[in-house]
VOBA-1610 file (N, C-alpha, C; in pm, whole numbers, padded with zeros to 5 digits, always signed):
BEGIN
Met+14132+03380-09759Met+14067+03443-09874Met+13917+03417-09872Phe+13876+03297-09818Phe+13737+03259-09821Phe+13668+03282-09687Thr+13733+03354-09595Thr+13675+03374-09463Thr+13550+03459-09475Gly+13441+03414-09409Gly+13317+03489-09406Gly+13230+03471-09529Val+13273+03392-09627Val+13196+03369-09748Val+13115+03241-09730Ser+12991+03240-09779Ser+12905+03123-09763Ser+12964+03004-09836Leu+12918+02885-09800Leu+12971+02762-09857Leu+12943+02756-10007Arg+12822+02793-10049Arg+12790+02790-10191Arg+12876+02890-10268Arg+12895+03011-10210Arg+12977+03112-10274Arg+13122+03068-10286Arg+13172+02999-10183Arg+13310+02949-10187Arg+13329+02848-10298Ala+13231+02756-10312Ala+13242+02655-10418Ala+13237+02721-10556Arg+13151+02825-10574Arg+13139+02893-10702Arg+13270+02967-10736Leu+13329+03035-10638Leu+13455+03105-10661Leu+13566+03008-10697Ala+13570+02893-10626Ala+13675+02795-10654Ala+13662+02741-10795Arg+13540+02715-10841Arg+13520+02665-10978Arg+13563+02770-11080Gly+13531+02897-11052Gly+13569+03003-11145Gly+13720+03018-11156Phe+13788+03018-11042Phe+13935+03028-11043Phe+13997+02910-11116Ser+13942+02790-11092Ser+13996+02671-11156Ser+13979+02677-11307Gln+13862+02723-11355Gln+13840+02733-11499Gln+13933+02835-11563Arg+13952+02948-11493Arg+14043+03049-11548Arg+14187+02998-11553Ala+14227+02924-11451Ala+14363+02869-11449Ala+14383+02770-11562Glu+14281+02687-11588Glu+14293+02591-11698Glu+14292+02660-11834Arg+14220+02776-11844Arg+14213+02847-11972Arg+14346+02916-12005Tyr+14412+02973-11902Tyr+14536+03045-11926Tyr+14657+02952-11935Glu+14649+02836-11877Glu+14767+02749-11870Glu+14815+02703-12006Pro+14727+02664-12102Pro+14780+02618-12233Pro+14853+02727-12310Gln+14832+02856-12279Gln+14901+02961-12352Gln+15050+02967-12318Cys+15090+02906-12211Cys+15230+02905-12170Cys+15294+02774-12211Ile+15405+02783-12283Ile+15473+02659-12322Ile+15523+02586-12200Glu+15583+02659-12106Glu+15627+02602-11980Glu+15565+02684-11868Pro+15456+02636-11810Pro+15389+02714-11704Pro+15488+02743-11592Thr+15486+02864-11551Thr+15577+02904-11445Thr+15538+02838-11314Tyr+15632+02842-11222Tyr+15606+02784-11090Tyr+15489+02853-11021Ala+15481+02987-11039Ala+15373+03063-10973Ala+15238+03022-11028Leu+15232+03004-11162Leu+15104+02964-11221Leu+15064+02825-11175Arg+15164+02734-11173Arg+15133+02598-11127Arg+15088+02599-10981Arg+15158+02679-10901Arg+15123+02686-10760Arg+14983+02745-10741Arg+14953+02850-10819Arg+14820+02911-10808Arg+14711+02811-10846Arg+14735+02737-10954Arg+14635+02638-10996Arg+14617+02530-10890Gln+14728+02485-10828Gln+14719+02383-10724Gln+14639+02432-10605Ile+14663+02557-10564Ile+14591+02613-10449Ile+14442+02622-10480Val+14410+02667-10603Val+14269+02682-10639Val+14199+02547-10640Leu+14264+02447-10700Leu+14204+02314-10705Leu+14186+02255-10566Glu+14284+02275-10478Glu+14271+02227-10341Glu+14157+02296-10269Ala+14141+02426-10292Ala+14031+02500-10230Ala+13897+02448-10279Gly+13888+02424-10410Gly+13763+02370-10464Gly+13733+02232-10410Ser+13836+02148-10400Ser+13816+02014-10343Ser+13772+02021-10199Ala+13829+02113-10121Ala+13790+02128-09982Ala+13645+02172-09971Cys+13605+02267-10059Cys+13466+02313-10058Cys+13371+02199-10091Tyr+13407+02118-10191Tyr+13322+02006-10230Tyr+13308+01904-10116Lys+13422+01875-10050Lys+13416+01780-09939Lys+13331+01833-09825Glu+13345+01964-09797Glu+13267+02023-09689Glu+13118+02022-09723Ala+13086+02052-09849Ala+12946+02050-09890Ala+12889+01909-09881Thr+12967+01810-09922Thr+12922+01671-09913Thr+12900+01631-09768Trp+12993+01670-09680Trp+12978+01639-09538Trp+12853+01703-09481Cys+12824+01829-09520Cys+12705+01897-09471Cys+12579+01827-09519Arg+12578+01784-09645Arg+12459+01714-09696Arg+12436+01583-09620Arg+12544+01511-09594Arg+12530+01387-09518Arg+12479+01414-09378Leu+12528+01520-09317Leu+12484+01554-09182Leu+12335+01588-09179Val+12290+01661-09280Val+12148+01696-09287Val+12063+01571-09305Arg+12108+01480-09394Arg+12032+01356-09416Arg+12024+01274-09288Arg+12137+01262-09218Arg+12136+01186-09092Arg+12045+01250-08990Ala+12049+01381-08981Ala+11964+01451-08884Ala+11817+01432-08916Ser+11781+01442-09046Ser+11641+01424-09082Ser+11595+01283-09057His+11684+01182-09086His+11649+01043-09059His+11632+01019-08910Ser+11723+01075-08829Ser+11712+01057-08685Ser+11584+01123-08631Cys+11550+01240-08685Cys+11428+01308-08640Cys+11305+01229-08676Ser+11300+01173-08798Ser+11182+01096-08837Ser+11171+00968-08755Glu+11286+00904-08729Glu+11283+00783-08647Glu+11242+00815-08504Ala+11293+00927-08451Ala+11254+00968-08316Ala+11107+01003-08310Ala+11056+01068-08416Ala+10914+01100-08418Ala+10829+00975-08420Gly+10869+00875-08501Gly+10795+00749-08503Gly+10802+00678-08371Ser+10920+00680-08307Ser+10934+00616-08177Ser+10848+00686-08073Cys+10842+00820-08077Cys+10759+00893-07983Cys+10612+00861-08004Thr+10571+00845-08131Thr+10432+00811-08158Thr+10397+00675-08101Ala+10485+00576-08123Ala+10459+00442-08071Ala+10460+00442-07919Thr+10555+00516-07859Thr+10561+00523-07713Thr+10438+00591-07655Arg+10395+00699-07721Arg+10276+00769-07673Arg+10153+00678-07681Leu+10142+00601-07790Leu+10030+00508-07803Leu+10031+00405-07693Phe+10150+00354-07659Phe+10160+00254-07553Phe+10127+00314-07417Met+10180+00434-07390Met+10158+00496-07260Met+10012+00534-07239Asp+09942+00572-07348Asp+09803+00613-07334Asp+09713+00498-07295Ser+09750+00375-07333Ser+09663+00261-07306Ser+09735+00147-07236Ala+09848+00175-07172Ala+09923+00071-07102Ala+09842+00019-06984Pro+09848-00111-06957Pro+09773-00166-06845Pro+09827-00116-06711His+09743-00126-06612His+09783-00085-06477His+09897-00172-06428Val+09976-00118-06337Val+10091-00192-06284Val+10048-00323-06221Glu+09938-00323-06148Glu+09890-00446-06086Glu+09845-00547-06190Thr+09784-00498-06299Thr+09743-00588-06407Thr+09864-00652-06473Leu+09967-00573-06502Leu+10088-00627-06562Leu+10154-00728-06470Asp+10158-00701-06341Asp+10218-00795-06246Asp+10139-00927-06243Arg+10007-00917-06254Arg+09926-01039-06258Arg+09954-01119-06383Trp+09970-01050-06497Trp+10004-01120-06621Trp+10138-01190-06609Ile+10235-01121-06552Ile+10370-01179-06539Ile+10365-01304-06450Cys+10297-01294-06338Cys+10288-01409-06248Cys+10221-01527-06316Ser+10114-01501-06389Ser+10041-01609-06455Ser+10124-01675-06563Tyr+10189-01593-06646Tyr+10265-01651-06757Tyr+10393-01718-06710Thr+10454-01667-06604Thr+10576-01731-06551Thr+10547-01872-06502Arg+10427-01894-06451Arg+10388-02027-06404Arg+10335-02116-06516His+10332-02061-06635His+10275-02138-06746His+10378-02176-06852Ala+10470-02087-06885Ala+10561-02109-06997Ala+10701-02064-06960Pro+10803-02110-07035Pro+10942-02066-07008Pro+10957-01916-07029Leu+11062-01860-06969Leu+11076-01715-06965Leu+11089-01651-07103Ala+11159-01716-07195Ala+11173-01658-07329Ala+11037-01645-07396Leu+10954-01747-07384Leu+10819-01741-07441Leu+10733-01641-07365Cys+10751-01631-07234Cys+10678-01531-07155Cys+10704-01391-07207Ile+10830-01361-07234Ile+10867-01227-07280Ile+10801-01197-07414Arg+10807-01293-07507Arg+10747-01272-07638Arg+10595-01254-07627Glu+10530-01343-07554Glu+10384-01340-07545Glu+10335-01215-07471Leu+10403-01177-07366Leu+10361-01058-07291Leu+10384-00931-07373Asn+10489-00926-07453Asn+10509-00812-07541Asn+10394-00801-07641Arg+10353-00914-07699Arg+10240-00911-07793Arg+10111-00873-07722Leu+10095-00922-07602Leu+09975-00890-07525Leu+09968-00741-07495Leu+10079-00682-07456Leu+10084-00539-07429Leu+10061-00458-07557Ala+10119-00505-07667Ala+10099-00435-07794Ala+09953-00442-07839Leu+09890-00557-07821Leu+09749-00571-07859Leu+09661-00482-07774Glu+09689-00475-07646Glu+09610-00390-07558Glu+09630-00242-07591Ser+09748-00206-07640Ser+09775-00066-07671Ser+09696-00018-07791Val+09661-00108-07884Val+09584-00068-08002Val+09439-00112-07992Ala+09398-00174-07881Ala+09261-00222-07867Ala+09159-00111-07884Pro+09179+00010-07826Pro+09081+00116-07849Pro+09070+00156-07996Ala+09183+00151-08068Ala+09180+00187-08209Ala+09112+00079-08292Ile+09127-00047-08249Ile+09067-00158-08324Ile+08916-00163-08300Gly+08877-00155-08173Gly+08735-00157-08139Gly+08674-00293-08168Gly+08540-00296-08164Gly+08470-00419-08195Gly+08447-00505-08073Asn+08325-00552-08057Asn+08291-00637-07943Asn+08235-00772-07988Gly+08241-00800-08117Gly+08185-00923-08169Gly+08276-01041-08148Pro+08247-01153-08213Pro+08330-01273-08197Pro+08471-01253-08251Val+08565-01319-08185Val+08707-01308-08219Val+08758-01445-08260Leu+08838-01448-08367Leu+08901-01572-08412Leu+09050-01563-08387Asp+09102-01661-08314Asp+09246-01671-08288Asp+09303-01779-08379Val+09382-01736-08477Val+09441-01828-08574Val+09571-01882-08518Gly+09579-02014-08500Gly+09695-02072-08434Gly+09688-02046-08285Cys+09575-02080-08225Cys+09547-02042-08086Cys+09635-02112-07984Gly+09698-02224-08022Gly+09778-02297-07924Gly+09692-02350-07812Asp+09739-02335-07689Asp+09662-02384-07575Asp+09560-02283-07524Gly+09551-02166-07589Gly+09450-02067-07553Gly+09476-01993-07424Phe+09595-02009-07365Phe+09621-01944-07236Phe+09621-01791-07248Trp+09655-01741-07364Trp+09659-01596-07388Trp+09531-01530-07343Trp+09417-01594-07373Trp+09287-01530-07352Trp+09242-01535-07207Thr+09309-01611-07123Thr+09274-01609-06981Thr+09317-01479-06914Leu+09408-01404-06978Leu+09457-01279-06922Leu+09381-01156-06973Leu+09306-01173-07082Leu+09234-01060-07140Leu+09091-01056-07091Asp+09036-00936-07095Asp+08899-00915-07048Asp+08801-00944-07162Arg+08794-01071-07201Arg+08700-01114-07305Arg+08625-01237-07255Lys+08497-01245-07290Lys+08418-01362-07255Lys+08465-01481-07337Ser+08481-01595-07273Ser+08534-01712-07342Ser+08443-01758-07454Glu+08310-01732-07442Glu+08219-01777-07548Glu+08228-01690-07672Asp+08295-01574-07663Asp+08313-01488-07780Asp+08444-01513-07852Val+08529-01598-07797Val+08661-01623-07855Val+08663-01764-07915Tyr+08698-01771-08042Tyr+08708-01897-08114Tyr+08853-01916-08157Gly+08896-02039-08154Gly+09034-02068-08191Gly+09045-02185-08284Val+09145-02181-08370Val+09172-02291-08461Val+09322-02317-08461Asp+09358-02443-08457Asp+09499-02481-08455Asp+09511-02618-08520Ile+09629-02644-08575Ile+09651-02770-08644Ile+09693-02882-08550Ala+09734-02846-08428Ala+09783-02944-08330Ala+09669-02987-08238Arg+09638-03116-08237Arg+09528-03167-08154Arg+09558-03154-08005Thr+09682-03176-07966Thr+09715-03167-07824Thr+09695-03024-07772Glu+09728-02924-07855Glu+09708-02786-07816Glu+09559-02752-07807Val+09484-02799-07904Val+09341-02769-07906Val+09270-02834-07787Ser+09315-02952-07747Ser+09252-03019-07632Ser+09270-02936-07504Gln+09381-02865-07492Gln+09401-02777-07377Gln+09325-02645-07393Ala+09320-02595-07517Ala+09251-02469-07540Ala+09100-02481-07523Ala+09046-02601-07542Ala+08901-02619-07536Ala+08845-02586-07398Ser+08928-02592-07295Ser+08882-02557-07161Ser+08883-02405-07138Arg+08936-02329-07232Arg+08947-02184-07215Arg+08866-02106-07319Ile+08864-02154-07443Ile+08792-02089-07552Ile+08724-02196-07636Arg+08650-02153-07736Arg+08588-02247-07830Arg+08689-02279-07939Ala+08754-02390-07927Ala+08863-02425-08017Ala+08832-02551-08094Glu+08885-02560-08213Glu+08871-02678-08296Glu+08998-02700-08377Val+09019-02824-08418Val+09134-02859-08501Val+09102-02825-08646Gly+09193-02758-08712Gly+09171-02722-08851Gly+09294-02663-08915Asp+09299-02671-09047Asp+09407-02614-09127Asp+09351-02493-09200Ile+09395-02375-09162Ile+09340-02252-09217Ile+09366-02240-09366Ser+09466-02309-09417Ser+09496-02301-09560Ser+09409-02393-09644Arg+09330-02480-09579Arg+09245-02574-09653Arg+09096-02544-09637Asp+09055-02509-09517Asp+08913-02491-09490Asp+08888-02359-09419Arg+08766-02309-09439Arg+08724-02190-09364Arg+08685-02231-09223Pro+08741-02169-09121Pro+08707-02207-08983Pro+08568-02155-08945Phe+08493-02237-08872Phe+08361-02200-08821Phe+08277-02135-08932Pro+08229-02214-09028Pro+08161-02158-09146Pro+08038-02074-09115Asp+07973-02096-09001Asp+07849-02025-08970Asp+07870-01893-08898Ile+07993-01853-08876Ile+08022-01733-08796Ile+08103-01635-08879Glu+08066-01506-08868Glu+08146-01398-08925Glu+08213-01324-08809Phe+08343-01311-08816Phe+08421-01260-08703Phe+08447-01111-08720Glu+08432-01039-08608Glu+08461-00896-08605Glu+08612-00870-08596Gln+08682-00961-08530Gln+08827-00947-08515Gln+08892-01083-08539Ile+09007-01078-08604Ile+09087-01199-08630Ile+09229-01170-08584Ile+09281-01256-08499Ile+09415-01239-08443Ile+09505-01352-08494Gly+09617-01315-08550Gly+09718-01412-08589Gly+09842-01393-08504Asn+09850-01467-08396Asn+09958-01451-08298Asn+10080-01533-08341Cys+10158-01474-08435Cys+10277-01543-08489Cys+10240-01683-08537Ser+10144-01688-08627Ser+10096-01816-08678Ser+10103-01825-08831Leu+10073-01716-08901Leu+10063-01725-09047Leu+10198-01747-09114Glu+10307-01710-09048Glu+10439-01736-09109Glu+10471-01885-09112His+10395-01965-09034His+10414-02110-09033His+10328-02182-09137Val+10234-02111-09201Val+10145-02171-09299Val+10212-02168-09435Arg+10226-02284-09495Arg+10299-02289-09622Arg+10222-02219-09734Asp+10093-02247-09747Asp+10010-02186-09850Asp+09945-02060-09794Ile+10018-01951-09795Ile+09971-01828-09731Ile+09854-01766-09807Asp+09850-01781-09938Asp+09741-01722-10016Asp+09607-01786-09983Ser+09604-01917-09972Ser+09480-01985-09936Ser+09438-01949-09794Ala+09534-01934-09705Ala+09502-01898-09566Ala+09438-01759-09560Leu+09497-01662-09629Leu+09440-01527-09628Leu+09304-01522-09697Lys+09286-01603-09797Lys+09156-01609-09864Lys+09049-01664-09770Asn+09080-01769-09696Asn+08984-01826-09602Asn+08956-01731-09485Leu+09057-01659-09441Leu+09035-01561-09335Leu+08944-01449-09382Arg+08963-01406-09506Arg+08875-01299-09557Arg+08731-01348-09572Ser+08712-01474-09607Ser+08576-01526-09625Ser+08500-01537-09494Cys+08571-01550-09381Cys+08502-01562-09252Cys+08500-01430-09175Ala+08545-01322-09238Ala+08547-01192-09173Ala+08417-01117-09200Ala+08367-01050-09097Ala+08248-00966-09112Ala+08285-00840-09188Pro+08187-00769-09245Pro+08219-00642-09312Pro+08287-00544-09217Gly+08399-00490-09260Gly+08475-00397-09177Gly+08551-00462-09063Ala+08570-00593-09069Ala+08641-00664-08962Ala+08787-00620-08957Arg+08848-00643-08841Arg+08988-00607-08820Arg+09073-00733-08810Leu+09188-00727-08875Leu+09286-00835-08871Leu+09412-00782-08805Val+09460-00850-08701Val+09583-00812-08632Val+09680-00928-08646Leu+09792-00901-08710Leu+09894-01003-08733Leu+10020-00970-08655Phe+10073-01071-08591Phe+10208-01063-08534Phe+10295-01157-08618Val+10394-01102-08684Val+10482-01180-08771Val+10626-01140-08744Pro+10720-01232-08756Pro+10861-01197-08733Pro+10914-01108-08844Ser+11007-01022-08810Ser+11070-00935-08909Ser+11169-01015-08993Val+11210-00955-09101Val+11301-01024-09192Val+11434-01055-09124Gln+11480-00962-09038Gln+11612-00974-08977Gln+11608-01027-08834Trp+11499-01087-08792Trp+11487-01123-08650Trp+11598-01220-08607Ala+11639-01310-08695Ala+11739-01410-08658Ala+11881-01355-08657Phe+11898-01229-08700Phe+12031-01169-08699Phe+12049-01074-08581His+11952-01069-08491His+11966-00985-08373His+12060-01053-08272Gly+12107-00975-08179Gly+12197-01029-08078Gly+12342-00992-08110Ile+12422-00981-08006Ile+12561-00939-08021Ile+12641-01038-08104Thr+12623-01167-08077Thr+12700-01268-08150Thr+12667-01269-08298Gln+12538-01263-08330Gln+12498-01265-08470Gln+12544-01140-08544Arg+12537-01025-08480Arg+12584-00903-08546Arg+12734-00909-08573Met+12809-00963-08477Met+12954-00975-08497Met+12985-01072-08612Leu+12913-01186-08613Leu+12936-01284-08720Leu+12894-01229-08855Leu+12788-01149-08857Leu+12740-01095-08984Leu+12844-01002-09046Arg+12923-00935-08961Arg+13028-00847-09012Arg+13153-00924-09054Arg+13189-01026-08978Arg+13317-01093-09001Arg+13304-01229-09070Ala+13196-01298-09049Ala+13175-01428-09111Ala+13028-01441-09150Pro+12986-01370-09256Pro+12844-01367-09290Pro+12785-01504-09324Arg+12866-01593-09379Arg+12811-01725-09413Arg+12773-01803-09287Ile+12855-01792-09185Ile+12823-01860-09059Ile+12699-01798-08996Ser+12692-01665-08999Ser+12576-01597-08944Ser+12449-01635-09017Met+12454-01642-09149Met+12337-01680-09226Met+12299-01826-09205Ala+12399-01911-09183Ala+12370-02052-09154Ala+12298-02066-09020Ile+12341-01988-08921Ile+12275-01991-08791Ile+12132-01938-08802Ala+12116-01828-08877Ala+11981-01773-08898Ala+11892-01873-08969Gly+11947-01942-09068Gly+11869-02043-09138Gly+11830-02158-09047Ala+11918-02195-08955Ala+11885-02301-08860Ala+11771-02258-08767Phe+11776-02133-08722Phe+11667-02082-08638Phe+11534-02084-08713Asn+11534-02032-08835Asn+11411-02027-08912Asn+11361-02167-08949Gly+11454-02259-08972Gly+11413-02396-09000Gly+11355-02464-08877Phe+11413-02439-08760Phe+11362-02500-08638Phe+11220-02452-08608Phe+11198-02321-08627Phe+11065-02264-08599Phe+10970-02274-08718Gln+11016-02331-08829Gln+10933-02353-08948Gln+10873-02223-09001His+10960-02127-09028His+10917-02000-09084His+10919-02007-09236Trp+10801-02007-09297Trp+10790-02009-09442Trp+10791-01868-09500His+10749-01770-09422His+10728-01636-09476His+10793-01533-09384Leu+10901-01472-09433Leu+10969-01364-09364Leu+10970-01244-09459Tyr+10874-01154-09441Tyr+10857-01042-09532Tyr+10866-00911-09457Ser+10895-00805-09531Ser+10889-00670-09475Ser+10744-00623-09473Val+10719-00513-09405Val+10583-00460-09394Val+10525-00425-09531Pro+10599-00358-09621Pro+10541-00330-09753Pro+10501-00456-09830Val+10578-00564-09815Val+10542-00689-09883Val+10416-00748-09822Trp+10405-00748-09690Trp+10283-00793-09625Trp+10164-00708-09669Gln+10186-00579-09683Gln+10079-00490-09725Gln+10028-00527-09864Arg+10117-00552-09957Arg+10076-00592-10093Arg+10009-00728-10092Leu+10063-00820-10011Leu+10005-00955-10005Leu+09864-00951-09948Leu+09844-00872-09843Leu+09710-00862-09784Leu+09613-00792-09878Ser+09659-00692-09951Ser+09570-00619-10041Ser+09519-00710-10153Gln+09595-00810-10189Gln+09550-00904-10292Gln+09429-00985-10246His+09409-00993-10115His+09296-01068-10059His+09198-00975-09987Arg+09193-00850-10033Arg+09096-00751-09985Arg+09112-00719-09836Trp+09236-00705-09794Trp+09268-00652-09661Trp+09350-00525-09681Thr+09309-00416-09618Thr+09379-00290-09628Thr+09452-00261-09497Val+09582-00249-09504Val+09663-00223-09384Val+09641-00078-09340Thr+09602-00061-09214Thr+09579+00072-09157Thr+09689+00115-09061Lys+09750+00021-08991Lys+09856+00052-08896Lys+09962-00057-08901Ala+10083-00019-08870Ala+10193-00115-08860Ala+10292-00065-08756Tyr+10331-00153-08668Tyr+10425-00119-08561Tyr+10533-00227-08556Gly+10637-00196-08485Gly+10742-00293-08456Gly+10747-00324-08309Leu+10784-00445-08276Leu+10811-00484-08138Leu+10962-00504-08129Gly+11027-00421-08049Gly+11172-00430-08049Gly+11239-00366-07931Ser+11187-00385-07812Ser+11252-00330-07695Ser+11388-00398-07675Pro+11497-00322-07670Pro+11629-00384-07649Pro+11636-00463-07519Arg+11563-00418-07417Arg+11566-00490-07289Arg+11505-00630-07303Ser+11385-00635-07360Ser+11319-00765-07372Ser+11393-00857-07468Glu+11454-00799-07572Glu+11528-00883-07666Glu+11653-00942-07599Phe+11717-00864-07513Phe+11833-00914-07441Phe+11795-01031-07351Leu+11686-01015-07276Leu+11644-01124-07186Leu+11592-01244-07265Phe+11527-01219-07378Phe+11478-01330-07459Phe+11593-01419-07502Arg+11699-01359-07552Arg+11813-01440-07598Arg+11891-01499-07480Leu+11884-01434-07366Leu+11951-01488-07248Leu+11882-01617-07201Phe+11749-01619-07206Phe+11674-01735-07157Phe+11637-01833-07268Leu+11679-01805-07391Leu+11641-01891-07502Leu+11694-02035-07489Pro+11820-02058-07450Pro+11867-02198-07437Pro+11783-02280-07340Ser+11751-02225-07224Ser+11669-02300-07128Ser+11528-02321-07181Ser+11481-02230-07263Ser+11347-02245-07320Ser+11343-02359-07422Phe+11454-02383-07492Phe+11460-02497-07582Phe+11442-02628-07503Val+11504-02633-07388Val+11488-02753-07303Val+11343-02768-07258Ala+11280-02657-07221Ala+11141-02662-07179Ala+11050-02703-07295Phe+11084-02658-07416Phe+11006-02697-07534Phe+11014-02848-07558Leu+11132-02904-07547Leu+11147-03049-07562Leu+11073-03124-07452Phe+11073-03069-07332Phe+10998-03129-07220Phe+10849-03133-07252Lys+10799-03024-07309Lys+10656-03021-07343Lys+10622-03120-07454Ser+10711-03133-07552Ser+10685-03227-07662Ser+10676-03371-07613Val+10736-03400-07499Val+10731-03536-07443Val+10617-03552-07344Phe+10601-03454-07255Phe+10506-03469-07144Phe+10377-03387-07163Gly+10370-03304-07264Gly+10247-03233-07294Gly+10230-03099-07227Ser+10320-03058-07141Ser+10311-02928-07076Ser+10452-02882-07037Tyr+10466-02753-07015Tyr+10595-02699-06977Tyr+10625-02729-06831Pro+10754-02743-06797Pro+10787-02768-06656Pro+10757-02652-06564Asn+10729-02535-06621Asn+10695-02417-06539Asn+10567-02436-06460Arg+10487-02537-06496Arg+10364-02562-06421Arg+10394-02590-06274Ala+10514-02638-06246Ala+10550-02667-06107Ala+10560-02541-06023Leu+10572-02424-06088Leu+10584-02299-06014Leu+10454-02255-05948Val+10344-02326-05973Val+10220-02293-05903Val+10234-02319-05754Leu+10330-02402-05718Leu+10354-02431-05576Leu+10442-02325-05510Val+10498-02235-05590Val+10588-02133-05537Val+10507-02007-05507Pro+10520-01948-05389Pro+10444-01826-05357Pro+10491-01707-05440Asp+10404-01608-05452Asp+10436-01490-05532Asp+10559-01417-05480Met+10578-01417-05349Met+10691-01345-05291Met+10824-01402-05341Ala+10829-01533-05362Ala+10953-01594-05409Ala+10983-01559-05553Leu+10880-01520-05628Leu+10899-01484-05768Leu+10924-01334-05788Thr+10940-01262-05679Thr+10957-01116-05689Thr+11074-01075-05778Pro+11193-01135-05767Pro+11303-01094-05857Pro+11268-01113-06005Val+11205-01224-06037Val+11168-01249-06177Val+11061-01151-06222Arg+10966-01123-06136Arg+10859-01028-06170Arg+10914-00889-06197Arg+11008-00846-06114Arg+11067-00714-06134Arg+11151-00710-06261Leu+11222-00818-06288Leu+11306-00823-06408Leu+11220-00816-06534Leu+11111-00891-06538Leu+11025-00889-06655Leu+10951-00756-06668Ala+10909-00698-06555Ala+10843-00568-06561Ala+10938-00462-06616Trp+11066-00470-06581Trp+11167-00379-06635Trp+11185-00399-06786Ala+11184-00526-06829Ala+11208-00556-06970Ala+11090-00524-07059Leu+10969-00523-07004Leu+10848-00506-07084Leu+10807-00360-07101Gln+10890-00267-07061Gln+10858-00126-07075Gln+10877-00082-07220Gly+10774-00020-07277Gly+10783+00035-07413Gly+10811-00068-07519Pro+10721-00164-07543Pro+10750-00267-07644Pro+10737-00218-07788Leu+10662-00109-07812Leu+10636-00065-07948Leu+10746+00027-07999Val+10789+00003-08123Val+10885+00088-08193Val+10837+00102-08337Pro+10888+00198-08414Pro+10854+00203-08557Pro+10896+00074-08627Phe+10815+00030-08723Phe+10848-00098-08788Phe+10975-00087-08871Glu+11019+00037-08905Glu+11145+00052-08978Glu+11267+00042-08888Ser+11246+00040-08756Ser+11358+00041-08662Ser+11442-00087-08677Pro+11575-00074-08674Pro+11660-00194-08684Pro+11647-00286-08564Thr+11588-00239-08454Thr+11571-00324-08336Thr+11441-00404-08340Ala+11356-00379-08439Ala+11227-00449-08447Ala+11250-00595-08486Tyr+11216-00686-08396Tyr+11228-00829-08425Tyr+11095-00887-08470Glu+10988-00808-08461Glu+10855-00856-08493Glu+10771-00738-08540Tyr+10670-00766-08624Tyr+10578-00663-08669Tyr+10438-00692-08616Met+10368-00585-08583Met+10225-00594-08556Met+10154-00516-08664Ile+10078-00586-08748Ile+10012-00526-08863Ile+09862-00531-08840Val+09797-00416-08853Val+09653-00403-08835Val+09592-00375-08971Ala+09497-00457-09013Ala+09433-00441-09144Ala+09282-00446-09129Glu+09214-00389-09227Glu+09069-00383-09227Glu+09015-00453-09351Ala+08907-00530-09333Ala+08846-00600-09444Ala+08772-00501-09534Thr+08797-00512-09664Thr+08731-00425-09762Thr+08671-00510-09870Gly+08565-00458-09935Gly+08503-00530-10044Gly+08421-00647-09996Asp+08387-00733-10090Asp+08304-00850-10062Asp+08393-00965-10020Gly+08356-01031-09910Gly+08437-01141-09860Gly+08412-01274-09925Ser+08313-01281-10014Ser+08281-01410-10078Ser+08384-01444-10184
//
């Protein structure tokens, strides 16, 4: 009966038949079998039309969501491909970092390095750079920046003592004092450091006070769900959420994460201290995340080794020729392809937020 009729027309006809059946039914003391059967058929037809319309609406919503996510992914991929480093440059970075830090840390740091290089033309600026939480400063040995233009601040004296040979570094707490009071910085980099600062408002205030007019701030911060990534955690989150949340809490406690916010929350927090977010990306390559979690247990051992002896055991790899590291180099090069994703992506384990200084920094 409804063949060739549009979906909206079918639903309208079914509603009309149903209303007429309900109007005529009370006039019969005992509705006949035919009337009852007709009413049942009409109601079933209307229910089928409603279900089909609901299914179509859901399909349209899913398609539009997939298209928007694909468009965002294409934008991030295009940005990375337009400014991706040369193959030889990437291989040099991999060789250098493999001889410096454990593989899990190598993957994270190289992903951030690639992401920073991908937005470097958009950020611009050739003035002094401040690295907040600079660590040992090894990051800057791979970038094409003069060491006298890079300043670093870190709370750990042992890290600063190593960074001093690479950049201008000093010991300091960004939440208490303004770093390098006599310098206004054109760029400020927070390489997964601000989430470890307990008093985030004071830290952002001090960073704004040392920023030059129109300065750029680039933050790498973990996503809210970073500790729930991985096959095991996803399975536990479905079947035993308390265990999964306990494991996530242990990870965040070990790494001392005080601030795990979404991008909109970071945007509001930064705006309170006169920083305007201009760009936001996610770092979430499934390949690199798989290798990161694969090498994470051995990296914990390397971290404990460094806490005792002051350096990672990977330093011994300087005695190993490049040819012997070829399998590792190829594996990391495979994993580091396309690190940028939309920050809304469920695979994003980290955010890269680019903000611009606005207003008076005093």
